[in-house]
KOLKE-375019 format. One record per residue: x, y, z of N, C-alpha, C in turn; residue number from 1; residue in three letters. Coordinates in nm, 4 decimals. Each point is the difference from the previous one (the first is absolute). Example, Ala and Ser with C-alpha at 12.3 -4.5 7.8 and 13.67 -1.06 7.14 Angstrom:
% residues 2
{rec {1.3190 -0.5690 0.7800} {-0.0890 0.1190 0.0000} {0.0900 0.1200 0.0000} 1 ALA};
{rec {-0.0350 0.1050 -0.0720} {0.0820 0.1190 0.0060} {-0.0770 0.1090 0.0730} 2 SER};
//
This chain:
% residues 219
{rec {-2.7720 -0.9254 4.4927} {0.1122 0.0117 -0.0935} {0.0530 -0.1407 -0.0295} 1 UNK};
{rec {0.0252 -0.0258 -0.1288} {0.0499 -0.1316 -0.0386} {0.1447 -0.0150 0.0409} 2 UNK};
{rec {0.0348 -0.1149 0.0502} {0.1396 -0.0274 0.0327} {0.0756 -0.0308 -0.1276} 3 UNK};
{rec {0.1338 0.0047 0.0101} {0.0833 -0.0302 -0.1168} {-0.0264 -0.1400 -0.0503} 4 UNK};
{rec {-0.0179 -0.0949 0.0940} {-0.0238 -0.1376 -0.0396} {-0.1328 -0.0121 -0.0724} 5 UNK};
{rec {-0.1020 0.0735 0.0479} {-0.1303 -0.0050 -0.0659} {0.0110 0.0526 -0.1414} 6 UNK};
{rec {0.0765 0.1088 -0.0190} {0.0194 0.0565 -0.1329} {0.0661 -0.1008 -0.0929} 7 UNK};
{rec {0.1002 -0.0682 0.0523} {0.0695 -0.1005 -0.0799} {-0.0951 -0.1125 -0.0366} 8 UNK};
{rec {-0.0858 -0.0398 0.0962} {-0.0938 -0.1084 -0.0256} {-0.0950 0.0336 -0.1136} 9 UNK};
{rec {-0.0297 0.1289 -0.0181} {-0.0960 0.0394 -0.1024} {0.0627 0.0102 -0.1389} 10 UNK};
{rec {0.1325 -0.0062 -0.0080} {0.0656 0.0020 -0.1292} {-0.0238 -0.1328 -0.0715} 11 UNK};
{rec {-0.0229 0.0087 -0.1285} {-0.0284 -0.1205 -0.0779} {0.1266 -0.0429 -0.0744} 12 UNK};
{rec {0.0513 -0.1136 0.0362} {0.1159 -0.0548 -0.0694} {-0.0466 -0.1007 -0.1041} 13 UNK};
{rec {0.0919 -0.0387 -0.0857} {-0.0377 -0.0931 -0.1062} {0.1169 -0.0919 -0.0337} 14 UNK};
{rec {-0.0290 -0.0979 -0.0838} {0.1023 -0.0922 -0.0495} {0.0261 0.0328 -0.1459} 15 UNK};
{rec {0.1250 0.0246 -0.0325} {0.0393 0.0317 -0.1372} {0.1089 -0.0976 -0.0411} 16 UNK};
{rec {-0.0314 -0.0860 -0.0962} {0.0963 -0.1022 -0.0381} {0.0292 -0.0911 0.1176} 17 UNK};
{rec {0.1256 -0.0089 0.0395} {0.0394 -0.0831 0.1133} {0.0132 0.0811 0.1290} 18 UNK};
{rec {-0.0285 0.1296 -0.0066} {0.0112 0.0865 0.1174} {-0.1342 0.0106 0.0715} 19 UNK};
{rec {-0.0001 -0.0236 0.1298} {-0.1230 0.0083 0.0783} {0.0048 0.1188 0.0952} 20 UNK};
{rec {-0.1184 0.0473 0.0382} {-0.0136 0.1099 0.0972} {0.0775 0.1254 -0.0425} 21 UNK};
{rec {-0.0155 0.0374 -0.1259} {0.0653 0.1212 -0.0488} {-0.1045 0.1091 -0.0204} 22 UNK};
{rec {0.0446 0.1236 0.0153} {-0.0905 0.1140 -0.0047} {0.0573 0.1074 -0.0903} 23 UNK};
{rec {-0.0829 0.0526 -0.0893} {0.0445 0.1074 -0.0890} {-0.0120 0.1330 0.0739} 24 UNK};
{rec {0.1097 0.0752 0.0071} {0.0009 0.1300 0.0659} {0.0028 0.1109 -0.1040} 25 UNK};
{rec {-0.0988 0.0879 0.0055} {-0.0048 0.1145 -0.0904} {0.0773 0.1171 0.0598} 26 UNK};
{rec {0.0457 0.0894 -0.0861} {0.0741 0.1191 0.0416} {-0.0642 0.1215 -0.0671} 27 UNK};
{rec {-0.0057 0.1128 0.0685} {-0.0633 0.1185 -0.0595} {0.0732 0.0535 -0.1227} 28 UNK};
{rec {0.1279 -0.0347 -0.0144} {0.0735 0.0378 -0.1211} {-0.0054 -0.1175 -0.0960} 29 UNK};
{rec {-0.0729 0.0190 -0.1093} {-0.0197 -0.1094 -0.0940} {0.0576 0.0305 -0.1375} 30 UNK};
{rec {-0.0405 -0.0800 -0.0977} {0.0549 0.0143 -0.1343} {-0.0275 0.1392 -0.0585} 31 UNK};
{rec {-0.1196 0.0510 0.0213} {-0.0337 0.1315 -0.0552} {0.0961 0.1071 0.0500} 32 UNK};
{rec {0.0244 0.0012 0.1303} {0.0898 0.1002 0.0587} {0.1431 -0.0153 -0.0519} 33 UNK};
{rec {0.0442 -0.1234 -0.0159} {0.1354 -0.0223 -0.0505} {0.0119 0.0436 -0.1458} 34 UNK};
{rec {-0.1032 -0.0260 -0.0775} {0.0009 0.0424 -0.1396} {0.0001 0.1522 -0.0124} 35 UNK};
{rec {-0.0734 0.0662 0.0880} {-0.0010 0.1462 0.0007} {0.1401 0.0536 0.0291} 36 UNK};
{rec {0.0690 -0.0640 0.0925} {0.1345 0.0423 0.0377} {0.0981 -0.0168 -0.1157} 37 UNK};
{rec {-0.0141 -0.1114 -0.0727} {0.0925 -0.0318 -0.1082} {-0.0406 0.0602 -0.1335} 38 UNK};
{rec {-0.1228 0.0514 -0.0076} {-0.0509 0.0606 -0.1227} {-0.0034 -0.1009 -0.1160} 39 UNK};
{rec {-0.0430 -0.1192 0.0312} {-0.0143 -0.1046 -0.1000} {-0.0986 -0.1041 0.0517} 40 UNK};
{rec {-0.0403 -0.0901 -0.0884} {-0.0941 -0.1053 0.0371} {0.0748 -0.1331 0.0043} 41 UNK};
{rec {-0.0089 -0.0706 0.1138} {0.0686 -0.1274 0.0132} {-0.0535 -0.1038 -0.0971} 42 UNK};
{rec {0.0891 -0.0757 -0.0595} {-0.0415 -0.1037 -0.0949} {0.1121 -0.1010 -0.0172} 43 UNK};
{rec {-0.0296 -0.1061 -0.0721} {0.1003 -0.1022 -0.0325} {0.0103 -0.0118 -0.1515} 44 UNK};
{rec {0.1184 0.0236 -0.0517} {0.0281 -0.0228 -0.1417} {0.0688 -0.1357 -0.0087} 45 UNK};
{rec {-0.0730 -0.0990 -0.0473} {0.0495 -0.1386 -0.0008} {0.0503 -0.0332 -0.1397} 46 UNK};
{rec {0.1333 -0.0119 -0.0144} {0.0611 -0.0268 -0.1301} {0.0251 -0.1493 -0.0133} 47 UNK};
{rec {-0.0583 -0.0601 -0.1027} {0.0128 -0.1436 -0.0222} {0.0516 -0.0274 -0.1409} 48 UNK};
{rec {0.0700 -0.1106 -0.0150} {0.0531 -0.0378 -0.1305} {0.1063 -0.1069 0.0181} 49 UNK};
{rec {0.0461 -0.0536 -0.1092} {0.1015 -0.1052 0.0040} {0.1319 0.0511 0.0568} 50 UNK};
{rec {0.0813 -0.0914 0.0450} {0.1358 0.0350 0.0416} {0.0716 0.0623 -0.1192} 51 UNK};
{rec {0.0646 0.1134 0.0212} {0.0699 0.0669 -0.1089} {-0.0850 0.0959 -0.0792} 52 UNK};
{rec {-0.1257 0.0183 0.0403} {-0.0888 0.0901 -0.0749} {0.0253 0.1467 0.0328} 53 UNK};
{rec {0.0713 0.0265 0.1098} {0.0309 0.1385 0.0350} {-0.0784 0.0544 0.1167} 54 UNK};
{rec {-0.0522 -0.0879 0.0837} {-0.0842 0.0438 0.1133} {0.0781 0.0884 0.0975} 55 UNK};
{rec {0.1165 -0.0457 0.0418} {0.0794 0.0783 0.0950} {0.0467 0.1311 -0.0616} 56 UNK};
{rec {0.0343 -0.0044 -0.1279} {0.0421 0.1210 -0.0701} {-0.1122 0.1022 -0.0030} 57 UNK};
{rec {-0.1211 -0.0452 -0.0319} {-0.1153 0.0896 -0.0013} {-0.0294 0.0515 0.1395} 58 UNK};
{rec {0.0069 -0.0876 0.0999} {-0.0287 0.0413 0.1376} {0.0922 0.1135 0.0434} 59 UNK};
{rec {0.1282 -0.0137 -0.0302} {0.0966 0.1037 0.0388} {-0.0221 0.1287 -0.0789} 60 UNK};
{rec {-0.0287 -0.0121 -0.1293} {-0.0247 0.1193 -0.0819} {-0.1253 0.0731 0.0466} 61 UNK};
{rec {-0.1026 -0.0761 0.0366} {-0.1245 0.0594 0.0482} {0.0217 0.0680 0.1341} 62 UNK};
{rec {0.0725 -0.0659 0.0890} {0.0281 0.0586 0.1305} {0.0802 0.1294 -0.0149} 63 UNK};
{rec {0.0972 -0.0018 -0.0892} {0.0833 0.1183 -0.0236} {-0.0848 0.1166 -0.0538} 64 UNK};
{rec {-0.0875 -0.0290 -0.0950} {-0.0843 0.1039 -0.0584} {-0.0960 0.0594 0.1023} 65 UNK};
{rec {-0.0628 -0.0850 0.0791} {-0.0931 0.0487 0.1017} {0.0737 0.0775 0.1086} 66 UNK};
{rec {0.1179 -0.0474 0.0382} {0.0803 0.0699 0.1000} {0.0357 0.1408 -0.0474} 67 UNK};
{rec {0.0342 0.0114 -0.1279} {0.0369 0.1310 -0.0553} {-0.1176 0.0969 0.0017} 68 UNK};
{rec {-0.1216 -0.0553 0.0065} {-0.1202 0.0833 0.0049} {-0.0488 0.0231 0.1427} 69 UNK};
{rec {0.0763 -0.0503 0.0966} {-0.0346 0.0227 0.1398} {-0.0941 -0.1015 0.0601} 70 UNK};
{rec {-0.0047 -0.1208 -0.0571} {-0.0898 -0.1036 0.0508} {0.0799 -0.1129 0.0661} 71 UNK};
{rec {-0.0565 -0.0521 0.1089} {0.0681 -0.1027 0.0787} {-0.0398 -0.1393 -0.0486} 72 UNK};
{rec {0.0998 -0.0807 -0.0335} {-0.0234 -0.1363 -0.0491} {0.0837 -0.0985 0.0807} 73 UNK};
{rec {-0.0332 -0.1270 -0.0167} {0.0873 -0.1052 0.0526} {-0.0129 -0.1210 -0.0915} 74 UNK};
{rec {0.1147 -0.0599 -0.0340} {0.0019 -0.1150 -0.0901} {0.0095 -0.1297 0.0793} 75 UNK};
{rec {-0.0881 -0.0926 -0.0302} {0.0074 -0.1365 0.0515} {0.0450 -0.0883 -0.1161} 76 UNK};
{rec {0.1290 -0.0282 -0.0034} {0.0567 -0.0796 -0.1080} {0.0089 -0.1463 0.0425} 77 UNK};
{rec {-0.0446 -0.0887 -0.0874} {-0.0053 -0.1417 0.0339} {0.1320 -0.0566 0.0496} 78 UNK};
{rec {0.1081 0.0267 -0.0711} {0.1316 -0.0509 0.0411} {0.0460 0.0631 0.1305} 79 UNK};
{rec {-0.0196 0.1306 0.0136} {0.0430 0.0689 0.1220} {-0.0702 -0.0544 0.1237} 80 UNK};
{rec {-0.1290 -0.0295 -0.0132} {-0.0765 -0.0486 0.1146} {0.0456 -0.1383 0.0454} 81 UNK};
{rec {0.0594 -0.0751 -0.0903} {0.0508 -0.1326 0.0377} {0.1318 0.0090 0.0768} 82 UNK};
{rec {0.0513 0.1213 0.0175} {0.1159 0.0201 0.0866} {-0.0418 0.0220 0.1451} 83 UNK};
{rec {-0.1298 0.0193 0.0226} {-0.0454 0.0291 0.1358} {-0.1355 -0.0603 0.0299} 84 UNK};
{rec {-0.1056 0.0713 -0.0317} {-0.1369 -0.0421 0.0321} {-0.0301 -0.1424 -0.0453} 85 UNK};
{rec {0.0442 -0.0352 -0.1192} {-0.0335 -0.1308 -0.0571} {0.1205 -0.0924 -0.0142} 86 UNK};
{rec {0.1012 0.0213 0.0847} {0.1209 -0.0809 -0.0098} {-0.0245 -0.1451 0.0400} 87 UNK};
{rec {-0.1107 -0.0272 0.0686} {-0.0316 -0.1359 0.0428} {-0.0767 -0.0780 -0.1062} 88 UNK};
{rec {-0.0263 0.0622 -0.1144} {-0.0794 -0.0650 -0.1043} {0.0886 -0.0473 -0.1147} 89 UNK};
{rec {-0.0370 -0.1145 -0.0583} {0.0705 -0.0499 -0.1177} {-0.0851 0.0301 -0.1232} 90 UNK};
{rec {0.0249 -0.0682 -0.1091} {-0.0734 0.0268 -0.1230} {-0.0974 -0.1116 -0.0365} 91 UNK};
{rec {-0.0328 -0.0844 0.0971} {-0.1041 -0.0996 -0.0236} {-0.1361 0.0690 -0.0011} 92 UNK};
{rec {-0.0996 -0.0659 -0.0578} {-0.1302 0.0627 -0.0233} {-0.0610 0.0615 0.1261} 93 UNK};
{rec {0.0024 -0.0732 0.1099} {-0.0603 0.0487 0.1236} {0.0703 0.1256 0.0506} 94 UNK};
{rec {0.1322 -0.0006 -0.0051} {0.0770 0.1151 0.0480} {-0.0131 0.1189 -0.0937} 95 UNK};
{rec {-0.0101 -0.0257 -0.1283} {-0.0178 0.1114 -0.0937} {-0.1332 0.0693 0.0244} 96 UNK};
{rec {-0.1035 -0.0789 0.0305} {-0.1304 0.0586 0.0309} {0.0066 0.0829 0.1281} 97 UNK};
{rec {0.0709 -0.0505 0.1005} {0.0150 0.0740 0.1256} {0.0816 0.1274 -0.0221} 98 UNK};
{rec {0.0971 -0.0063 -0.0885} {0.0800 0.1169 -0.0339} {-0.0899 0.1132 -0.0512} 99 UNK};
{rec {-0.0892 -0.0324 -0.0919} {-0.0909 0.1006 -0.0566} {-0.0972 0.0491 0.1057} 100 UNK};
{rec {-0.0511 -0.0895 0.0824} {-0.0948 0.0406 0.1044} {0.0642 0.1011 0.0946} 101 UNK};
{rec {0.1212 -0.0287 0.0436} {0.0686 0.0908 0.0925} {0.0223 0.1370 -0.0642} 102 UNK};
{rec {0.0443 -0.0012 -0.1242} {0.0255 0.1278 -0.0674} {-0.1297 0.0789 -0.0144} 103 UNK};
{rec {-0.1090 -0.0693 -0.0303} {-0.1292 0.0673 -0.0102} {-0.0399 0.0668 0.1303} 104 UNK};
{rec {0.0215 -0.0687 0.1104} {-0.0351 0.0562 0.1309} {0.0881 0.1203 0.0354} 105 UNK};
{rec {0.1297 -0.0099 -0.0295} {0.0902 0.1118 0.0280} {-0.0349 0.1192 -0.0899} 106 UNK};
{rec {-0.0279 -0.0283 -0.1270} {-0.0375 0.1069 -0.0931} {-0.1264 0.0713 0.0476} 107 UNK};
{rec {-0.0931 -0.0758 0.0531} {-0.1235 0.0585 0.0546} {0.0321 0.0982 0.1125} 108 UNK};
{rec {0.0939 -0.0354 0.0871} {0.0381 0.0876 0.1106} {0.0636 0.1288 -0.0516} 109 UNK};
{rec {0.0863 -0.0118 -0.0999} {0.0622 0.1194 -0.0568} {-0.1050 0.0920 -0.0612} 110 UNK};
{rec {-0.0964 -0.0581 -0.0720} {-0.1060 0.0815 -0.0599} {-0.0836 0.0670 0.1082} 111 UNK};
{rec {-0.0265 -0.0720 0.1080} {-0.0752 0.0573 0.1115} {0.0776 0.1141 0.0651} 112 UNK};
{rec {0.1337 -0.0088 -0.0037} {0.0847 0.1063 0.0546} {0.0007 0.1231 -0.0903} 113 UNK};
{rec {-0.0599 -0.0113 -0.1190} {-0.0069 0.1125 -0.0922} {0.1075 -0.0002 -0.1057} 114 UNK};
{rec {0.0849 -0.1038 -0.0019} {0.1081 -0.0077 -0.0975} {-0.0483 -0.0588 -0.1324} 115 UNK};
{rec {0.0765 0.0275 -0.1033} {-0.0188 -0.0681 -0.1277} {0.0955 -0.1183 0.0026} 116 UNK};
{rec {-0.0550 -0.1177 0.0232} {0.0810 -0.1211 0.0128} {0.0140 -0.0649 -0.1370} 117 UNK};
{rec {0.1243 -0.0256 -0.0405} {0.0278 -0.0607 -0.1294} {0.0501 -0.1419 0.0245} 118 UNK};
{rec {-0.0835 -0.0984 -0.0323} {0.0372 -0.1405 0.0199} {0.0462 -0.0582 -0.1327} 119 UNK};
{rec {0.1186 -0.0592 0.0017} {0.0596 -0.0520 -0.1222} {0.0290 -0.1485 0.0169} 120 UNK};
{rec {-0.0894 -0.0837 -0.0533} {0.0135 -0.1450 0.0136} {-0.0525 -0.0699 -0.1245} 121 UNK};
{rec {0.0555 -0.1162 -0.0305} {-0.0533 -0.0787 -0.1114} {-0.1481 -0.0275 0.0238} 122 UNK};
{rec {-0.0336 -0.0436 0.1212} {-0.1389 -0.0314 0.0393} {-0.0770 -0.0632 -0.1167} 123 UNK};
{rec {0.0314 -0.1241 -0.0347} {-0.0464 -0.0590 -0.1259} {-0.1475 -0.0389 -0.0060} 124 UNK};
{rec {-0.0666 -0.0117 0.1152} {-0.1363 -0.0528 -0.0033} {-0.1054 0.1075 0.0243} 125 UNK};
{rec {-0.1029 -0.0005 -0.0842} {-0.1077 0.1000 0.0116} {-0.0675 -0.0066 0.1359} 126 UNK};
{rec {-0.0220 -0.1204 0.0518} {-0.0724 -0.0141 0.1266} {0.0745 0.0677 0.1140} 127 UNK};
{rec {0.1320 -0.0083 0.0002} {0.0791 0.0608 0.1074} {0.0022 0.1525 -0.0130} 128 UNK};
{rec {0.0102 0.0495 -0.1226} {-0.0061 0.1455 -0.0202} {-0.1382 0.0527 0.0354} 129 UNK};
{rec {-0.1026 -0.0774 -0.0337} {-0.1373 0.0394 0.0330} {-0.0210 0.0061 0.1507} 130 UNK};
{rec {0.0597 -0.0941 0.0720} {-0.0116 -0.0006 0.1463} {0.0633 0.1252 0.0595} 131 UNK};
{rec {0.1123 0.0439 -0.0574} {0.0645 0.1235 0.0466} {-0.0865 0.1207 -0.0328} 132 UNK};
{rec {-0.0621 -0.0004 -0.1165} {-0.0894 0.1099 -0.0383} {-0.1151 0.0138 0.0992} 133 UNK};
{rec {-0.0535 -0.1120 0.0442} {-0.1145 0.0021 0.0904} {0.0348 0.0534 0.1388} 134 UNK};
{rec {0.1287 0.0073 0.0323} {0.0414 0.0533 0.1292} {-0.0191 0.1511 0.0072} 135 UNK};
{rec {-0.0051 0.0651 -0.1164} {-0.0050 0.1449 -0.0039} {-0.1365 0.0513 -0.0424} 136 UNK};
{rec {-0.0222 0.1292 0.0284} {-0.1239 0.0633 -0.0430} {-0.0047 0.0043 -0.1522} 137 UNK};
{rec {-0.1203 0.0131 -0.0532} {-0.0176 0.0065 -0.1450} {0.0875 0.1098 -0.0605} 138 UNK};
{rec {0.0623 -0.0310 -0.1086} {0.0803 0.0912 -0.0823} {0.1369 0.0340 0.0571} 139 UNK};
{rec {0.0348 -0.0475 0.1208} {0.1313 0.0338 0.0546} {0.1037 -0.1096 -0.0264} 140 UNK};
{rec {-0.0398 -0.1060 -0.0688} {0.0928 -0.1036 -0.0455} {0.0134 0.0170 -0.1506} 141 UNK};
{rec {0.1191 0.0381 -0.0444} {0.0222 0.0315 -0.1411} {0.0958 -0.1043 -0.0570} 142 UNK};
{rec {-0.0543 -0.0892 -0.0799} {0.0813 -0.1087 -0.0552} {0.0635 0.0445 -0.1316} 143 UNK};
{rec {0.1320 -0.0114 -0.0055} {0.0758 0.0377 -0.1194} {0.0626 -0.1268 -0.0588} 144 UNK};
{rec {-0.0381 -0.0321 -0.1213} {0.0502 -0.1206 -0.0653} {0.1087 0.0377 -0.1002} 145 UNK};
{rec {0.1223 -0.0462 0.0259} {0.1077 0.0162 -0.0971} {-0.0101 -0.1154 -0.0996} 146 UNK};
{rec {-0.0628 0.0284 -0.1101} {-0.0275 -0.1026 -0.1002} {0.1208 -0.0144 -0.0930} 147 UNK};
{rec {0.0966 -0.0763 0.0481} {0.1243 -0.0202 -0.0741} {0.0088 -0.1483 -0.0386} 148 UNK};
{rec {0.0154 -0.0306 -0.1278} {0.0046 -0.1407 -0.0428} {0.1118 -0.0784 0.0690} 149 UNK};
{rec {-0.0242 -0.1287 0.0155} {0.0985 -0.0873 0.0637} {0.1344 0.0071 -0.0702} 150 UNK};
{rec {-0.0012 0.0031 -0.1331} {0.1270 -0.0007 -0.0721} {0.0826 0.1271 0.0276} 151 UNK};
{rec {-0.0678 0.1114 0.0247} {0.0703 0.1241 0.0325} {0.0594 -0.0094 0.1398} 152 UNK};
{rec {-0.0809 -0.0486 0.0944} {0.0483 -0.0152 0.1381} {0.1165 -0.0983 0.0066} 153 UNK};
{rec {-0.0115 -0.1077 -0.0756} {0.1045 -0.1019 0.0029} {0.1282 0.0507 -0.0646} 154 UNK};
{rec {-0.0140 0.0855 -0.1021} {0.1190 0.0578 -0.0641} {0.0709 0.0950 0.0956} 155 UNK};
{rec {-0.0778 0.0696 0.0824} {0.0605 0.0894 0.0991} {0.0671 -0.0815 0.1106} 156 UNK};
{rec {-0.0768 -0.0880 0.0595} {0.0461 -0.0905 0.1074} {0.1015 0.0670 0.0937} 157 UNK};
{rec {-0.0390 0.1108 0.0653} {0.0968 0.0772 0.0796} {0.0634 -0.0775 0.1150} 158 UNK};
{rec {-0.0700 -0.0989 0.0529} {0.0547 -0.0768 0.1126} {0.0459 -0.1400 -0.0407} 159 UNK};
{rec {-0.0086 -0.0299 -0.1290} {0.0422 -0.1309 -0.0484} {-0.0921 -0.1133 0.0406} 160 UNK};
{rec {-0.1235 0.0334 0.0391} {-0.0916 -0.1018 0.0515} {-0.0623 -0.0844 -0.1113} 161 UNK};
{rec {-0.0273 0.0614 -0.1141} {-0.0584 -0.0765 -0.1106} {0.0984 -0.1074 -0.0471} 162 UNK};
{rec {0.1262 0.0359 -0.0052} {0.1019 -0.0970 -0.0417} {0.0029 -0.1187 0.0952} 163 UNK};
{rec {-0.0088 0.0292 0.1296} {-0.0009 -0.1073 0.0993} {-0.1272 -0.0841 -0.0110} 164 UNK};
{rec {-0.1139 0.0666 -0.0258} {-0.1277 -0.0723 -0.0123} {0.0016 -0.0904 -0.1230} 165 UNK};
{rec {0.0531 0.0505 -0.1107} {0.0071 -0.0803 -0.1224} {0.0918 -0.1210 0.0193} 166 UNK};
{rec {0.0987 0.0164 0.0864} {0.0939 -0.1094 0.0261} {-0.0537 -0.0969 0.1046} 167 UNK};
{rec {-0.1187 0.0286 0.0514} {-0.0603 -0.0874 0.0994} {0.0529 0.0197 0.1400} 168 UNK};
{rec {0.0761 0.1077 0.0224} {0.0581 0.0237 0.1319} {-0.0941 0.0775 0.0920} 169 UNK};
{rec {-0.1038 0.0609 -0.0574} {-0.1051 0.0655 0.0779} {-0.1325 -0.0614 -0.0430} 170 UNK};
{rec {-0.0748 -0.0526 0.0946} {-0.1285 -0.0610 -0.0297} {-0.1136 0.0962 0.0354} 171 UNK};
{rec {-0.1089 -0.0088 -0.0740} {-0.1166 0.0825 0.0275} {0.0229 0.1465 -0.0305} 172 UNK};
{rec {0.0789 0.0285 -0.1037} {0.0310 0.1390 -0.0346} {-0.1093 0.0562 -0.0893} 173 UNK};
{rec {-0.0543 0.1144 0.0400} {-0.1117 0.0607 -0.0724} {0.0372 0.0305 -0.1448} 174 UNK};
{rec {-0.0841 -0.0487 -0.0900} {0.0217 0.0214 -0.1423} {0.0681 -0.1161 -0.0680} 175 UNK};
{rec {0.0670 -0.0851 0.0787} {0.0694 -0.1159 -0.0575} {-0.0754 -0.1279 0.0339} 176 UNK};
{rec {-0.0024 -0.0377 0.1272} {-0.0761 -0.1195 0.0380} {-0.1053 0.0322 0.1054} 177 UNK};
{rec {-0.0338 0.1261 0.0122} {-0.1091 0.0422 0.0873} {-0.0712 0.1147 -0.0718} 178 UNK};
{rec {-0.1334 0.0057 0.0080} {-0.0735 0.0982 -0.0809} {0.0035 0.1419 0.0552} 179 UNK};
{rec {-0.0212 0.0947 -0.0899} {-0.0271 0.1384 0.0380} {-0.1375 0.0362 -0.0548} 180 UNK};
{rec {-0.0895 0.0414 0.0887} {-0.1361 0.0360 -0.0396} {-0.0084 0.1517 -0.0148} 181 UNK};
{rec {-0.0059 0.0441 -0.1236} {-0.0045 0.1439 -0.0267} {-0.1291 0.0610 0.0540} 182 UNK};
{rec {0.0042 0.1232 0.0481} {-0.1203 0.0660 0.0504} {-0.1058 0.0122 -0.1091} 183 UNK};
{rec {-0.1252 -0.0104 0.0411} {-0.1100 0.0135 -0.0953} {-0.0739 0.1320 0.0180} 184 UNK};
{rec {0.0231 0.0693 0.1124} {-0.0737 0.1240 0.0253} {0.0855 0.1019 0.0754} 185 UNK};
{rec {0.1280 0.0080 -0.0358} {0.0883 0.0920 0.0716} {-0.0245 0.1444 -0.0436} 186 UNK};
{rec {0.0487 0.0927 0.0808} {-0.0202 0.1417 -0.0283} {0.0941 0.0526 -0.1079} 187 UNK};
{rec {0.1221 -0.0511 -0.0032} {0.1009 0.0506 -0.0936} {0.0732 -0.1167 -0.0651} 188 UNK};
{rec {0.0125 0.0044 -0.1306} {0.0814 -0.0973 -0.0737} {0.1119 0.0758 -0.0694} 189 UNK};
{rec {0.1226 -0.0434 0.0229} {0.1147 0.0589 -0.0682} {0.0564 -0.1067 -0.0925} 190 UNK};
{rec {-0.0149 0.0248 -0.1286} {0.0360 -0.0986 -0.1019} {0.1452 0.0174 -0.0431} 191 UNK};
{rec {0.0661 -0.1109 -0.0190} {0.1381 0.0029 -0.0485} {0.0172 -0.1150 -0.0995} 192 UNK};
{rec {0.0560 0.0324 -0.1149} {0.0303 -0.1016 -0.0993} {0.1493 0.0034 -0.0303} 193 UNK};
{rec {0.0486 -0.1039 -0.0607} {0.1425 -0.0065 -0.0329} {0.0389 0.1223 -0.0827} 194 UNK};
{rec {0.0972 0.0740 0.0473} {0.0460 0.1180 -0.0718} {-0.0896 0.1213 0.0153} 195 UNK};
{rec {-0.1037 -0.0098 0.0805} {-0.0931 0.1129 0.0160} {-0.0503 0.0044 0.1443} 196 UNK};
{rec {0.0864 0.0410 0.0905} {-0.0353 0.0103 0.1411} {0.0175 0.1446 0.0464} 197 UNK};
{rec {-0.0945 0.0462 0.0791} {0.0048 0.1368 0.0504} {0.1132 0.0156 0.1002} 198 UNK};
{rec {0.0467 0.1219 0.0175} {0.1030 0.0282 0.1003} {-0.0626 -0.0065 0.1388} 199 UNK};
{rec {0.0802 -0.0211 0.1041} {-0.0539 0.0003 0.1361} {-0.0758 0.1291 0.0321} 200 UNK};
{rec {0.0522 0.1138 -0.0462} {-0.0646 0.1289 0.0256} {-0.1381 0.0063 -0.0646} 201 UNK};
{rec {-0.0119 -0.0449 -0.1234} {-0.1293 0.0068 -0.0679} {-0.0997 -0.0977 0.0620} 202 UNK};
{rec {0.0486 -0.1161 0.0476} {-0.0891 -0.0939 0.0688} {-0.0498 0.0616 0.1311} 203 UNK};
{rec {0.0907 0.0633 0.0726} {-0.0384 0.0649 0.1250} {-0.1004 0.1109 -0.0257} 204 UNK};
{rec {0.0211 0.0758 -0.1070} {-0.0921 0.1090 -0.0340} {-0.1407 -0.0525 -0.0282} 205 UNK};
{rec {-0.0082 -0.1190 -0.0572} {-0.1300 -0.0598 -0.0286} {-0.0761 -0.0292 0.1296} 206 UNK};
{rec {0.0722 -0.0483 0.1005} {-0.0619 -0.0281 0.1291} {-0.0354 0.1304 0.0715} 207 UNK};
{rec {0.0890 0.0975 -0.0059} {-0.0260 0.1299 0.0636} {-0.1247 0.0646 -0.0608} 208 UNK};
{rec {-0.0151 -0.0105 -0.1301} {-0.1181 0.0565 -0.0666} {-0.1274 -0.0617 0.0536} 209 UNK};
{rec {0.0038 -0.1312 0.0242} {-0.1166 -0.0674 0.0574} {-0.0275 0.0520 0.1408} 210 UNK};
{rec {0.1044 0.0131 0.0804} {-0.0167 0.0485 0.1370} {-0.0558 0.1418 0.0018} 211 UNK};
{rec {0.0471 0.0823 -0.0918} {-0.0502 0.1377 -0.0084} {-0.1463 0.0014 -0.0422} 212 UNK};
{rec {-0.0331 -0.0761 -0.1023} {-0.1357 -0.0017 -0.0527} {-0.1007 -0.0514 0.1026} 213 UNK};
{rec {0.0461 -0.0847 0.0908} {-0.0893 -0.0584 0.1011} {0.0167 0.0637 0.1378} 214 UNK};
{rec {0.0635 0.1160 0.0031} {0.0084 0.0870 0.1174} {0.0717 -0.0640 0.1199} 215 UNK};
{rec {0.1023 -0.0791 -0.0284} {0.0837 -0.0518 0.1073} {0.1072 0.1018 0.0397} 216 UNK};
{rec {0.0304 0.0915 -0.0915} {0.1020 0.0999 0.0246} {-0.0647 0.1375 0.0130} 217 UNK};
{rec {0.0382 0.0722 0.1023} {-0.0497 0.1352 0.0210} {0.1173 0.0954 -0.0051} 218 UNK};
{rec {-0.0100 0.0991 -0.0822} {0.1090 0.0978 -0.0150} {-0.0191 0.1161 0.0962} 219 UNK};
//
């Protein structure tokens, strides 16, 4: 009979990033079982767009609509996360990249738990959004692009940030002195033009229709 120490010796540990001697532990209750319990398919709905494009508004409307249908969601809002998980990060390039990486990893965990995770962040660079997509299984990362022109977002300016950026009081602000790279292959595009923007409910319905058509929701 093998001793406990012998059993431990036979376990294969590995180095992941800066962590050494770590071991992945599997559990008999996995994503499939959790999804069966929740009657839905875990996924990440990643909403991207300029500041003021309506990402948080859409996230809340989508969560409300799915909740009313009996589906469990959780919103990862960029500003909210900087009150806790990402409170140690600033808005310099390196920290912004780490901000997106962390959110991608947390979103992956929520999807694995069987939830419909709604991530709402500017996430301006394609490479960073692509890295988050690669964390998940095929088709479970759903990128939603709020295609709202800069002039519309700036006219809204709900937090007064564009005014500060134009005055030079905020540096590296996306859309003003830092670029926004629009998605080239996202799953959903929600278009908005000056004087012609959909209501939060209709935008949410567009996302729900996609989830239904791709069997993420089970009635």
